[in-house]
N, C-alpha and C positions, 0 to 999 in steps of 0.2 A: 395635534391629532395622529393617532398611529393609523398606518395603513396595514396592508397585508404582509405578512413576513417576506422579507427580501433576502434572508440568509438562513442557513441552518447550521447548528452546531452539531457535528458527529464525533463519535468515538470509535475508532478503527482499531481492532485488535487481531493478532495473528493466533489462530486457534492451536492449541495442543503444545505451544512452546511455553515452558515454565521456567522461571517466573515469566508473566505476560510481557510481550512486546506491544506496545500500543501508541496511538497518537490521537490527540483531540485537534479537530480541525473545524474552521468556520468556512463555509462554501456558499457562494451567492446561490439563491434558490432557483433562478432561471437556468442554471448549469444543468447539462444532462448526464447521464451516466456514463457516456464516453468521456466527457470532461472530468467527471469524479474518477474514473480509472486513472487518467494522467496525474491527478492530484494524489491518489493513493501511491502510485509509483513514485512520485517525488517525495512523499512524507516518509516512506520507508527505504527510499533510495533503491528500490528495485530498478532494473535497467530496460524493462519494457522489451525484453527479448523474446518473450514467450506468450502463448495464448492466454486470454483470460475470459471469464464470464461472471455475470451476477445471477444470483438465484433469489427470485423474489416471490414468496408464496408458491414455490414448486414450479415457477416459470423461468425458463433460462433467457438472458439477455447479454448479447455480446456484439462482436462485429458479424453481421448476419451474412455478409459475402464470404468472409473467412470460413465462417461455420459451414456454410453450404458446400464448400469445397472440400471440407475435411470430414464431413458427417458421413455416416453409413446408413443404409437402408434401415429403418426402424428407430433411429435416434430421435429423441424429443426435439421439437423445432426450437431454434434459437432466434428470438425476436431482436428487432434492432435496438440497440441500447440508447441510440440517439433519440429515440421516441419517448423516452421516460425523463421527466425533469424532477429535480429534487423538490419543486413545489407541489409535485403530485402526492408527496408523503404529507398527510395533513395532521398527523398525531405524533407527538413526542413519545419516546418509547418504543416506536416501530423498530424492528431490526430486520436485516436481510443479509446475504452472504456474498462474499466475493472471492473468486478462485483465481489465483496467478500461477500459471507454470502446471500444466496438467500432468507433467513428469514427476516433479517434486511435490507438487500438490499442496501449495500453501493457501490453506483456507483461512479467510478473515470473516469476521463479524462485523458488520457496520451497525452502529445504533444512532438512531436520530434523537438526541438528547434534549435538544430545545430549537423551536422555531423562532427566529429573531426578526426584529425590525430595527435596522441600522439607520443612523442618520446618513443619507447619501447612499446611492446604489452602489453596493461593493462590486469592485471590478476585478478583484484577485481573491483567491483562496489564502487562508493563513492557518499557521499551525500554532496553537497557544499552549500545548502542553504535550507531555508523552514520556516513554520510558524505554530503555534498553535499545540494543541494536538489533536489527534484523538478521536472520541467518544469511550467510553469503549466497549469492546467486550459484546455481547449479551444484549445491552441496550434497543433494541427494535426499531432499526431504528430511523429515523428523530422525529417521535412523541415522542418516548420513550426517546430520548436524550434530548428533549426539557423539558419533565418532570423532567428527572434526574437533569438538571442544575437548575431548580427551588428548588428541594428538597435539593440538595448539598448546595445551596446557602442560604437556610433559617433554620438556627439551631432550630427554633421552630416547624419546621415541624415534625409531629409524624414520618414520615419515615426517617428523617434525619440521625439518628444514625446509623440505620441498612444500609441504603444506603452509607453511608461513609465507614462503614466497608467493604461492599460488593466491592467497588471499590479500595480497598487497603489502605484506611485510609486518603487519600488525593487525590484530583483532581482539577487541575487548567486548565481551557480550554485554556489558552494563554501560557501554558507551552511548550517550544521547546528549546532543548539543541543540538546544532550542533554537539559537540564532542561526545555525547551519541549515537545519531542517525548515525553518520558517522561511529562509531565503530561497531554498529550493521549491518550496510549496508556492511561493508568491510568483515564481517564473514557471509553474508547471505547464502552462499552455503556450509558452513561448517557443515558436518554431526551432528547431535545431539547438536548443538550450544545451550548454555543457554543464555537467555535474561532475563532482569527483567520485570516481567509482569505488574508492575504499576509504576506510576511516582514516583520518589524519594520524600520523604516528605522534605519541607524546614527546612533548620537548624534553630534552635532557636538562636536569637540573644544573 
């Protein structure tokens, strides 16, 4: 006999980057938005260096303490993201927004694709699909990323060598390795977990 859903299947995509960079995740329904934030960071290998927030129905959710310290008079209130759990979303097809890095402005769309009942209560999130590499941290948003791709793709560009070094020595916008991403997602809540900061360099034939 089936009980209430104990997990949700999500599709998270980065807005405005073409072709689309996306991940499909299964996350325990008991987890809150703060935990989902860490899962998204792991899924895209963001480094969690910057402020983030969720936008759900026009209401802002994030680190309420951090937001109160940074907010100015008249700013909309930021509610505590820990107060919202994925089980609170009762309908497949619901979407909301996730913003990472207010400077670069990486806007994501989170879609709840399916409410799931899994045998055994899930203890970890998992990544089951996805496509393409996310832009590098601190690249300068969409315009900066477009310029980055031009430079990294042109060995004759005077900025090519330094830009290549800056991004870890290699960058392929089409790179996506499910095993690597799933491993990172499964350990997303592990304290002080270490992840590779850059893409692995391709092995020489």
